[in-house]
N, C-alpha and C positions, 0 to 999 in steps of 0.2 A: 463569917470571919474569914474563910478561905477566899471568898470573893474579894474582900477588902485587901488581903495580902496580895492577891494576884494583881489587883488594880494598882496598888502602890509599887509593886515590882515592875510592872509595865511602864509606869510613869517614870520611875528612876532610870530604867533602861533607855527610854526615849531622851531623857534629860542628859544622860552621859554620852549618848550617841551623838548629840548635838555638839558637845565640846570635845569629842574624841580626837580629831586631828591636832588641835593645839596641845592637848594633854600629852601627845606622843612627840611633840616637837616638829611636826611635819609642816606647820604653818610658818611662813617666812615672816619675821617681824618687820613692820614698816616703821622706819624712822622718819621724823619730820625735821625741818630746819628749825622749828621752835625748840625741839628737844636738843638739837646740837648747840644752838645758841645758849640755852639754859644750862648746858653742861659745862660751860667754860668757867673756870675758877681763876684766881689770881695767877699771874705770870703764865697765862695760857695753858694751865694745867686742866686736863679734862677729868670730869667726874668719873667715879668707879662705875656708876650705872651705865654710862655710855661706853666706857672701856670693856664692860662685860659683853658687849656685842662683838668685840674683836675676835677675828678668826671665824666668825659665823656669817652665813649668808643673810643679807638684809635687803629690803626694798626701800628706795627713796625716790621721790618725784621732784622734778624741777626743770629749769631751763638749761639747755646746753650752751656753753660758751666755748667755741673752738679755741684750742690753745696749742696746737701742735700740727701733726701730720693731717693732710686733707682727708685721710681715710677715717678720721675720728677714733683712732686706736687709743688716743689720749685726749681728754678734754676736761673741762671743769663743769660741774653741775651747780647751779646757783638758784637762790630763792627768787631772784628777779631776772628779767630778760637782759640780754647783752645789748639790746637796742636802747636801753635806758631804764631808769627807774620809773615805776608807775606812780602817778599822782603824788608827787612830793615824797617818795620813799627815801629813806636814808641809804646812802651807798653801802653796798655789802662789803664785808671784810672776810678774813680767813674763817671766822666762825660761821659764815654763811655760804661757804664754798666747799664742795667736795671734789677732790681730784679723782677722776675716773680713768681706769686702765681697762680697756675692753678686752674680752677674751680672744677676739679675732676682729677682722675688719668689720666695721659697723655698716650695715646695709639699710640706712635710713635716709630720708630726704631731710636735710637740716632745715629747720625753720626757727628763727629766733622767737617767734610768738607761740610756739607749740610747747606743751609740757611733755617731758619724757619720763618714762619709768625705768629705773636702773635697778637691776638685781645682781648682787655680787658679794664678794667677801669683804667685810668691813674691817677697817683699821683706824684707831684713834690715837691721838697723841702728837705732839710737835715732832716733826721730822724735816730736816733740811736736806734737800737733794741739790747737788750742784747744777743739774740740768733744768729742773722745773721750779726750784726754789722751795721755801718753807711751806708746809701744809699741816693742818690740824686733823683733817679727815680724808681718808682715801678708801676707794672701793676697787678691788682687783678682780680680774676675771669676770668683768661685768657683761651682762646681757642688756641690750638697749632696745626699747620699743616705745612707740608713741603711747602716751597715757590718754587714750580716748575717753572723753567724758570727764576729765579732771577739771576741777573748778579753779579758776584763777583768783576770783574774789569770793568772799563769803557773802552770799546774798541774804539779806534780812537780818544780819547780825550787827547792826549799827549800835555803837555805844549809846546808852541812854543819856539824854541831855541832862546836865547838872541842873538841879532845881535852884532857882534864884529867889532870894527872899524878897 
């Protein structure tokens, strides 16, 4: 019986050790453009789920669209590249654009075909700024790096063809 208790105790310790960092809030949540688009309600109101990330550090990946100074201290992050939409994509709007304010001058080589990882303090909800215009999503004090290994397309996840009678 003691051996069984010891085995169960060790198994539980290992299981909780695996989820430890996220249980203490050390893991940075990763938001996706799908979540942002799904969060939009009537009149461009953002859902409470997305608003709950407000004031917290988050990660999001996408394409950089330069929108201001050449030092990229301010830019937009988008689901699609600035060079154009891939393969008949619908044009992106405010719900698929995040305004990014970098914590300092960004030291990256801009490439419109590279995906970048942004980590910073998230803010959601419609805000009109006289300089940059209206925005739904913003990230402040952002750190920017190339998202090496990020997938642009989902390979092998083609929708099943509808069966025809």
